[in-house]
N, C-alpha and C positions, 0 to 999 in steps of 0.2 A: 174464260181463261183470264187470269190476272197478270198484268205485265210486271216486269221486274221492278219498275218504279212504283207500281201499285203495291207490291209487297213491302217495299221500303216504307211507303206512307202508312200502310196498315200496321207494320211493326212499330213505327214511331208513335202512332196513335195509341197502341196498346201500352207502350212504355209510359206515355203521359198519363193514361188512366191509372196505371199501377201506382205511379208516384202520387197522384191525387188521393187514391184510396189509402195509401200509407200515411199521408199527411193527415187525412181525416181521422184515421184510426189513432194516430199518435196524439192528435189534439183532444180527441174524446177521452183517451186514457189519461192524459195530463189533467183534464178537468176532474176526473173521478179519483185520480191518484196523484196528489201534488208532489210526491216524492220523485215521480218520473219527470215532472216539470223542472224540479230543482236540479236534477242530475244533468239537465241540458243547459243550465245557466252558464254564461260566459263570464270568466273572471279575467279582468284586464289589469295590467300593471300600470301604475302611475309612478312618476319619479318622486323623490322626497318632497314632503309638504304638499303632495297632490299635484305637482307640476306636470305638464304634458310635453315639455320640450327639454332636451339636454344639449349642452354645448361642450365640445372638446376642441381645444386648440393645441396642436402638437408641433414641435419644431425639432429638427435634427442637427446633430454634429457638435454643438457647443462652441461656436465661434464667438469672438469678442463682441459681435453685434448683438448677442443675447442680452448684454447689459442694457442696451437701449430698449430692446424688445420687452424685457421683464419690467423695466420702469414704466413702459407704456401700458402693459397689462395691469400693473398695480394701480396705475392712475384710474383705470376704469373698472377696478375690482373684478378682473377676469382671472381665470385659473389656467395655467399651462402645464403641459407634459413635455419634458425635454429629454431627448434621447441622445446620450453622450458616448463618445469613444474614449475610454480611459487613457489609452496609450498615446492619444493625440493631444490630450490636455497639456498645456504648457509649451506646446511646440509652435513653430511658425514655418510650416512647410506647405506652401500653396495657400492655405488658409491660416489666419491668425487665431489660435485657439485660446480659450479661457485658461487661467491658472487653476491648478488643483485646489489650492488653498481657499479660493474665493467661492467655489460653487455651493457650499453649504449655506452661506449667508445669501448669496444671490438668488438661489431657488427656494428660499424659505416660503412656505405656503403653496408651493407648486410641486410637481412630481418629477423626479429624476428616474430615467429608465435606460435599459440596455440598448446600445446600438452596435455592439461588439467592440472588442478591444482595439482592433486595427482597421475596421471598415472594409473587409474583403467582400467579394461577391460570393455569398455562402454556397450556392449551387456548384461552384467551381472547385471547392476544396473538399478534403476528406472528412469523414465523420468525426475523427478524433480532433481535427482542427476546428470543426464547427463547435464541438464541445468546449475546446479551449477558448475560442473567441467569446463565447457566451458566458462561460463560468468566470473567466478572468475579468471580464468587464463588470459582471455582476458583483463579484467579490470586492473589487477595488472601489466601485461606486458606493457599495454598502459601507465600506470603511470610511469613506469621505462624508457620506450623508448621515450615517448613524441609524438607518432603518432598512428593513428588507426591501430590495429592489426586485419587483415581480413582473415587470412588463418589458416590452422590447419593440423596436422598429427594425425591420430588415434593412441592411445596407443596400442602397439602390432600389429598395422595395422588392427585392427578388427572393423567392423561396421555391421549394418543391417538396414532394413527399419525403425524400431522403433527408432533407434538412430538418423538417418537422419531426421525423422519427428520431433523429439524432438529439433533438432538443428535449425529448420526453424525459422527465425526471430531473430537469435542471432548475426547476422552480419558476419557469416562465409561464405566466398565466394568460398573457395575451401577446400577440405579435402583429404589428401593423405593416401592411403593404403600402404601395402608393397607387393602387388602382382606383381611379376616381369613378364613382357611381352616379353622382348627382342625385342620390336619393337619401332618405333619412331613416332607413330601416335599422331595426335592432339587430346587431350581429348574432349569428348562430354558431359560427366557428371562430373562436377567439384567436386562433393561431393563423388565420387567414383573414385578418380584419381589414376590410377595404374602407377607404375614406369616402366622405361625400365629395370633396374636391380639394385641389391645391389652392393655396392663397392666390387670389386674383384669377382663378381658373388657369388658363394657359397664357394669360397676358405676360408679356416681357420675356417669354421663352426664347424668342428670336429677336435680335437687335434690329432697330430701324424698320419696324412693322406697325406703324401707328394705327392703321385701319384694323388689323388683326387684334391689336391690343384693345382697341375700343370695343370690338365685338366680344372679346373674351371677358372684359370687365362688365359688360352688360349682362352676360350669362352669369357671372359671379354674383352680382347684386340681385339679379332675378331669382337665383336659387336661394339667397338669403331671405328675400321677401317671401318666397314660397314657404320657407321654414317658419317665418314669423307669423304667417297667415293660416297655416294649415291647422285643422282641428284634430288631426290624427296624432297619435304618440310619435314623436320624432326626435332623432339624434342628428344634429349637424356637426360634422366632423371635418375640421379644416386643418391641413398640414402644410408645412413648408420649411424654409431655412431663413434665419435672420440675415445670413450673408447675402441673400438675394437682394435685400434692400441696400446693402453696402453703405455708400455715402450719398446715395441718390435721395434727396429730400422729397422728391415727388412720390417715390415709393413709400417712404415713411409716412407721408401725409395720407396716402391711400390706406396704409395699415391703420393709422389712427382713425380714419373715417369709418372703416368697417368695424373696428373695435367699439367705437362709440355707438354705432348702429345696433350692435348686438348686446350692449351693456344695459344694466339696470332695468331688466324686464322681469316682472313678477312671475311670468309663466315659464321662465327658463331656469333649469338646474345647471349651474356653472360647476363643472366637475373635472377632476383629474381622471385620466382614463382608467386607472386601477380602481378608483372608487366606484365608477360606473360598473365595472366588472363585478365587484363585490355586491353591489346593489342588485344587479340582474340575477346573480346567483342566489341571493337571499330570497328574491321573489320566486325563482324556480324551485326552491327547496321548501316553500310553504307546504304544510301538510293539511289536507282538507278531509273532512268526513265525506262519506258517500253522498249525503244529501247537501253537501256544501254549505252547511249551516254552522259548522265549527271549523276553526282554523288554528293551527299551531305554528308559531314562528320560532324555530330553533336557533336562529342566527342572533348575532349581536347588533343587528341593524333594524330600525323601524322600517316597515315596508307598507307602502300605500297602494291600495287596490281599489278598483271600481267594479261594483256588481249592480246591475239594473239601474245604472245612472246614479248610484249612491256610493260615496267615497268612504273608505275605511282606513284607519291607521292601525295596522297590526303591529303592536309594539314588540321590541326585541325580547325573546325568551318568554313569551306569554301565550296562553290559549285564549281564544276569543269566540264568543257566540255572535254569529252574524244575523242581524235582523233586517230583512229587506222585503 
């Protein structure tokens, strides 16, 4: 009589044998039929110019400290995405906001994105009000900037299924939360886009907490170092507000420190958030033959891919034979 544990061991052994037989069968078939081998080949996305890392810097609200922040970004040739509340521009109610007339020139070379017209907590308002907040902000920002505004950051980072359902058809192609993941994963749900981390991690969130601030800054720079050292495809996504620095020179020095650390790296794709969305979509829409030896790029964007450790540039609007 075989014990219950004995049966478990026997069944597991049979499963392992079956897996081995299948592997041997597949390997033999692949050797005699190269088409089977090709169909199992992994196609990997690379960022433009074959880069393996992408950096997004995004800041909310559009307060006057953005002037100093943009100047600092431009100094280090970094690109930002700025989420603005149209109805708050030109006001001085709690925060001192930018003037409407200045944002086109100020954010030249950067991205302007929706943050709703009035910054309400969207899960707390009606569907029609969600639509108004998004469309009104988008319409007026487009009028000021002169281009389609297609992205968004949720006020307070809050959303739910009802909010996302209300946003469908409004032309918003990504929407950022404020949930920090401390990872570098490629987003799969653009309307629930979680960031890597807040600027400085959670340092300075509470006043007069020097030990906590030190610990959080260590985590912040450790995460940046991990990003710079990783061999995997990685997106580092840092968010915050320029008003958090205010007039505190130590915080501005800290900002310049990490900007400098991340700048001028040949492996990094410095990108607006909407440009990354367009690029990922272009990759996902590549058309491959069954044997993966022909690819068609129907987009207007050159897409870089890697197959069997060989890089390819699939140019926009072309068909390409892949030799690897």
